[in-house]
N, C-alpha and C positions, 0 to 999 in steps of 0.2 A: 569570639565571633558570636554575634547575636543570632537568635533563632530565625530572624527574618532574612538573614543573608542567603540561605539556599533559594528561597523564592525570588529574591531580588536578582540573583545571578541567572536563574531560569527565565525570568521575565526579560532580562536584558538579552539573553541568547535568542529567545523567541522573537523579540522585537527586531533584532538584527536579521534573523532569517526571513521574516515577512516584510522587511523593508528592502531586501536585496532585489534589484530588478530581474535578475535571472530566475529567482524563485517565483516571483510574481508572474513572470512569463510562463513558467511551468504550470502554475495554477490556471492561467488563462487558457493554455492548450487543453488542460483537463476539462475546462468548462466548454470549450468549443467542440471537442470530439463528440459528445453526446448529441449536440445539435446537428453535426454533420451526419451522424448515423441516422438521426430522425429524418433529416431532409432526404437522405438516400433512400430510406425505406418508404417515405412519402411518395417519392417519384416512382419507385418500383411498384407501389400499390399493393393490393391484396396478394399478388402472385409472388411477393418477395419470399426468398428462401434463405435459410441459414443453417449453421451446424447445430443449432438448438431449436427445438420445436417452438419455443416462445417467440423467436424472431418473427415468424410469420403471423403472429398475433398482434404485432405492434400497430398495424394499420387499423385494427378494430378496437384497440384500447391503448391510449397514450401512456398509461401507467407502466405498461410492460417495457416501454422504451428504456427506462432506468435499468431494468434487469439486463436488457440487451447491451446497454452501454458498458456495464460492468463486465459482461462476458467478453466484449471486444477489447477492453482496455486492460484487463487483469494480466494477460500473458506478457505484455511488454511495456505499454505506455505508463501505467501506474507504477510498476516497479522501477522504470527508468527515472521517473520524477523523484521517487524516494531515494534511489541510489545516488542521485546527484547531490542531494542534501546530506545524506549519511556519509558518502564517500569523501565529502569535503570537510566533514566535522573536525577531524584531527589533522589529516594531511594538508588541508587548506591553511590551517593555522600555522603548521610547521613550515609550509612553503613560504608564507608571508613573513615568517619570523616573529609572529605575535604569540606563539604558544609558550615560549619561555617567560614572557611577561605575565601571561595568565597564571602560570604556575608559581609566580611570586606572591600571589594572594594567599591568605591563610587557609583557604577552603581545602586545599590539598588535591592530589591527583584523582583519588577515588571519587570525591565529590564532583570535581570538574567533569569526569567521564560520565557520571550519573546525570549531570545537567545536560551534557551533549546528547545522551540517549533520550532523555525526557523531551528534549527539543525535537528529535527525530520522530518520536511517537506522536507528538502534537502535530507535526507536519503531515504525517501519514494519515491521521484521522481527519485533518482538515482537507487533504486531497480527496479522500473518499466522500466527505461531505459535499465538496464542490461537484463531484461527479453525480451524486444523488440529486442535488438541487438542480443542476443543469439539466439532467435527464428528465426530471419531473416537469420543469418549466417548458422544455421543448416538447415533451409528450402532451402536456395540456394545451399547448399552442397549436400543435400540428395535427392531433388526432382526437377522436372522441374519447371520453373517459367514463369508466363505469366499473362494474364488478370484474374481478380478475379471474381468468381461467388458468389454473395451475398446470404444471407438467403432468401431474397425476390425473388430470381431467376434471378435477373438482373446481367449481366456481365459488369464489369467496367474495364478500362485500368489499367495496372500495377501501374502507377503513382498515380492514384486515390486510389488503394488498399493500397499503402504505406502511403498516407495521412490518410486513415482510421485507419491504425495501430497506427499512432501518436495520433489520437483522442482517441482510446481505451486506450493507455498508459497514456495520460493526465487525462482522466476521472478516471481511476483506481488509479492513483497517488493521485488525489483529495480525493478519498474514503479512501486511506491509511493515508492521512494527517488527515482526520476526526477521524480515529481510533487512530492516534497518540495523538490527544487531549484527548480522553477517557483514553488512557493508561497513559498519563502524569498526569491526575487527580488522577488516582489510585496510581501512583508513589508518590504523595504527602501525601498519607495516611499511608505509611509504610516506615520502614527503611530497609526492606528486598527486594532487587531487584527481587529475584526469586519469592517471593510472589506477587509482582506487575505484573510480567510477567504472572504467572500462573492465577491470578485473571482475567486479561484481556482476556486470551485465554478461560477461563471458561465462561466469559460473552459472547464471540463470539459464542461458541458452544451452549449455552443456546438460544441465539438469533436465530441461524439457526434451532434449534429444534422447537422453537415456530413458526418460519416462515413456517415450513413444516406441521403444523397442520391446516387443513382446517377450523376447528371451531374457530380458532383464527385469521382469516383473517383480522378482524377489526384492529388489532394492527400492521399488517405488515408495513404500511407506517411509523411507528415510530421506526422500527428496522433498524439499520444501514446496516445490511447484506442484507436486502431486496432490496437495491439500487445498490448493486455491479454488478449484472448481467444485469443491464440496459445498460451497455456498449455495449451490442449486438445491440443497436440502430444504432451504426456506421456501422453495417453490413447489413443495409437495405437501400432500395431506395424508397422514400427519407430518408435521415438520420433522426433518431428519436430525433431531437433536443429538442422537447417539453418534452419528458419523461426524457431525460438526464438532461435537465435544472432543472426539479423537483428534480432529484437526487442531483445535485449540491447545491440546496437550502437546502435539507436535510443534506448534509455534512456541510454546513455553520452553520446550527442550532446546530449540534453536536459540532462544534468547539466553538461556542459562549457559549453554555451551559456548556460543560465540561472544556473549557478554564476558564470560570468564577469560576467554582468549584475549579480548580487547583489554580487560583489566590487567592481566598478567603482562601483556606487552607494554601497555601505557605506563603502568607504575614503575617499570624498569627501563623506560625509554630515555635515552640520552638526548635531550633537546637543546643542550648547550653547544653541541658540535656544529 
């Protein structure tokens, strides 16, 4: 096997993912939601209220719309898009009967699983990029643009605000990549892609319910969803790198644990039955 084979297989997988109409539709929805949020806040005007202080600032600064879009989409919409791609990664191939043919290639199961996960990570980062770009485009079109007032009350230049948008997008993408590892592990447990997707979404909903129960605060650090809103550290002065760093470590732990589960299951999976 040549050294170029791994990249060729990954390019093929990514090409298939981004040519699939369903996945393009998902990216289209991710692009539309920030626009809808912006239009809604535009109609509401300066009196708009939201669960985060920065939502009411959107009418005065379009850059803030991107932060608002991420806040609205992180609990369910973004995870659902990633879960669809990740849940289908193995289960979809098994359901179609193409998995056994993929495994006849000399690359091996471990390499194939790594390619599948690499594709999920690329989709997760692309999804967050789409949200960021759509939010910026809608914000520039619908609202004035200028220096950004942070949650801590400090006002920073526009360029600094744009850099913070990039930081939020990257942190959120890392969280979606961790979710992708979980969904990939679930995908190795079934040959029904809908079942894998549904199971992943149910796990997320359960985690968010547990996260909201004060009596269960001791388990919050172990819940993936508990770390998603830590991205608001980018909206403070100084930036909350310590807390965000803890979140990245939690994401890495999820990737290692569920990646290991996926590997153990996939390398021993009987795909000829």
